[in-house]
C-alpha positions in Angstrom: 31.8 26.7 -2.1 28.5 25.0 -1.1 29.9 24.4 2.4 31.0 28.1 2.8 27.6 29.3 1.7 26.0 26.9 4.2 28.0 28.3 7.1 27.1 31.8 6.1 23.5 30.9 5.9 23.7 29.2 9.3 25.1 32.4 10.9 22.5 34.5 9.2 19.5 32.4 10.2 20.6 31.3 13.6 22.5 34.3 15.0 21.1 37.1 12.9 24.6 37.8 11.5 24.4 40.4 8.7 28.0 41.5 8.6 30.2 38.6 7.6 34.0 38.5 7.0 35.7 36.1 4.7 39.1 36.1 6.4 41.1 34.4 3.6 44.0 36.8 2.9 43.5 36.1 -0.8 40.3 34.3 -1.6 40.6 35.2 -5.3 38.0 36.3 -7.7 38.1 33.4 -10.1 35.9 30.3 -10.3 35.6 29.9 -6.5 34.1 33.3 -6.2 31.8 32.7 -9.1 30.6 29.5 -7.5 30.2 31.1 -4.1 28.1 33.9 -5.5 25.8 31.4 -7.2 25.3 29.6 -3.9 24.6 32.8 -2.0 22.2 34.2 -4.5 20.3 30.9 -4.7 19.8 30.8 -0.9 17.8 34.1 -1.0 19.4 36.1 1.8 22.3 37.8 0.0 20.4 41.1 -0.3 20.3 41.3 3.5 24.0 40.9 4.3 27.2 42.8 4.1 30.2 40.5 3.3 33.7 41.9 3.7 36.8 40.4 2.1 40.3 41.2 1.0 41.2 41.3 -2.7 44.2 42.1 -4.9 43.8 45.1 -7.2 45.0 43.3 -10.3 42.6 40.4 -9.5 39.7 42.8 -9.5 40.7 44.2 -12.9 41.2 40.7 -14.3 37.8 39.5 -13.1 35.8 42.6 -13.5 32.9 40.7 -15.1 32.3 39.1 -11.7 31.7 42.3 -9.9 27.9 42.7 -10.6 27.3 39.2 -9.4 29.4 39.7 -6.3 27.2 42.7 -5.4 24.1 40.7 -5.9 25.5 38.0 -3.7 26.1 40.5 -0.8 29.9 40.5 -1.3 30.0 44.3 -1.3 32.9 45.5 0.8 36.4 44.9 -0.5 39.7 45.7 1.1 42.3 46.5 -1.5 46.1 46.3 -0.8 47.0 49.5 -2.6 50.1 49.9 -0.3 51.9 52.6 -2.3 51.8 55.0 -5.2 55.3 54.1 -6.1 56.0 51.2 -8.5 59.5 51.0 -7.0 58.1 50.6 -3.5 55.6 48.0 -4.7 58.5 46.0 -6.2 60.4 46.2 -2.9 57.3 44.8 -1.2 57.2 42.0 -3.8 53.6 43.0 -4.4 53.4 42.1 -8.1 51.0 45.0 -8.8 51.3 48.5 -10.2 49.7 51.8 -9.2 47.5 51.8 -12.3 45.9 48.5 -11.0 44.7 50.4 -7.9 43.2 53.2 -10.1 41.3 50.7 -12.3 40.2 48.6 -9.4 38.7 51.4 -7.3 36.9 52.8 -10.4 35.4 49.4 -11.1 34.2 48.9 -7.6 32.5 52.3 -7.7 30.8 51.4 -11.0 29.4 48.3 -9.4 28.4 49.9 -6.1 30.9 47.9 -4.0 32.4 49.7 -1.0 36.2 50.2 -1.6 38.6 50.2 1.3 42.2 51.1 0.3 45.0 50.2 2.6 48.4 51.9 2.3 51.8 51.5 4.1 54.2 54.2 5.2 57.5 54.0 6.9 59.4 51.9 4.3 63.1 52.5 4.6 63.3 54.8 1.6 60.2 56.8 2.7 60.6 60.6 3.1 58.3 63.4 3.9 57.9 64.0 0.1 57.2 60.4 -0.8 54.5 60.2 1.9 53.0 63.5 0.7 52.9 62.0 -2.8 51.1 58.9 -1.4 48.5 61.2 0.2 48.0 62.9 -3.1 47.7 59.6 -4.9 45.1 58.3 -2.4 43.1 61.5 -2.6 43.0 61.1 -6.4 41.9 57.5 -6.1 39.1 58.6 -3.7 38.2 55.2 -2.3 35.2 55.1 0.1 37.6 54.8 2.9 41.4 54.8 3.3 43.5 53.0 6.0 47.1 53.9 6.5 49.5 51.7 8.4 53.1 51.8 9.4 55.5 49.2 8.1 56.2 46.9 11.1 59.0 44.4 11.5 57.0 41.4 12.8 59.1 38.6 14.2 59.5 35.7 11.8 59.6 37.9 8.7 62.5 38.8 6.4 61.9 42.5 7.4 62.4 41.7 11.1 65.6 39.8 10.5 67.0 42.6 8.3 65.9 45.4 10.7 67.3 43.6 13.7 70.6 42.9 11.9 71.0 46.5 10.8 69.9 48.1 14.1 66.8 49.8 12.7 64.4 48.7 15.5 64.0 51.3 18.3 60.9 49.9 20.1 61.0 46.4 21.5 57.6 46.7 23.3 55.6 44.0 21.5 52.3 45.7 22.4 53.2 48.4 19.9 53.6 46.0 17.0 50.2 46.9 15.7 51.0 48.8 12.5 49.8 52.0 14.2 52.9 52.7 16.4 56.2 53.6 14.6 58.8 50.9 15.5 61.7 52.1 13.4 62.8 55.2 11.5 63.4 55.5 7.8 66.6 56.8 6.2 65.4 60.4 6.5 62.6 60.4 9.1 62.9 59.7 12.8 60.5 57.3 14.4 58.6 60.3 15.9 58.4 61.9 12.4 57.0 58.6 11.0 54.3 58.7 13.7 53.4 62.3 12.8 53.2 61.3 9.1 50.6 58.6 10.0 48.4 61.3 11.5 49.1 63.6 8.6 47.8 60.9 6.2 44.6 60.4 8.1 44.1 64.2 8.5 44.6 64.6 4.8 42.0 62.0 3.8 39.4 62.4 6.5 40.0 66.1 7.1 38.0 66.9 4.0 34.6 68.1 5.1 33.2 67.2 1.7 34.3 63.6 2.1 33.0 63.5 5.7 29.6 64.8 4.9 29.3 62.7 1.8 30.1 59.7 4.0 27.8 60.5 6.9 24.8 61.3 4.6 25.6 58.7 1.9 22.7 56.8 0.4 24.9 53.7 0.6 24.3 51.9 3.9 27.8 50.6 4.4 29.5 54.0 3.8 26.9 55.8 6.0 27.4 53.4 8.9 31.2 53.5 8.7 31.5 57.3 8.6 29.0 57.7 11.4 30.8 55.2 13.5 34.1 57.0 12.9 32.5 60.3 13.9 31.1 58.9 17.1 34.4 57.3 18.1 36.3 60.5 17.2 38.9 58.3 15.5 41.0 61.3 14.4 41.6 62.4 18.0 42.8 58.9 18.8 45.4 59.1 16.1 46.4 62.6 17.2 47.0 61.2 20.7 49.8 58.9 19.3 51.9 61.8 18.1 
């Protein structure tokens, strides 16, 4: 981990980089993280950076004793693959986690002043208007600092793509729309247009809360304040509305 810390220090000192992204899909919160935190803290610049990375909910729960050190090391923005409120859906995704892991993980991040970004997926074949409404309710109860909703997309080279192609689910073959924002295929009970509408409904449900917006814009936490002010300036909700 010394080399990773050296590269981060180089970016900070030579380019003034204060927002750093560890792009490993699953860096893990075990010994490697412990060693990296020690290296970053030792170098004396960790209190001046924001480091973003992805993490599994169950990994956070399992390694919760590391969270205070991660915050001191500047690793203070974690993206969590919550994906779904349904244990059955998580099993279909081969996720290996349960909804209770997300509940515990977000609570732990809040306790340790680490910004929590929950990502969720809609448009799975069994999804219905009710199941997506239940997901919205689940995410609202989790109350992460920010929630990102994405549409299940059959990327070429995946098992999902081969199955969807074989069974004729794919209705949009324009590759520029394969961005997890555009609906590519329907579910058993929702048309592609309805799935697109549901994506907007999810964002409207979470960010439509004035309490949540104002708490974000005027948050005493720098990361949260900057994210919510940026979203307000970019009028993100209008952009999602434009897809419907």
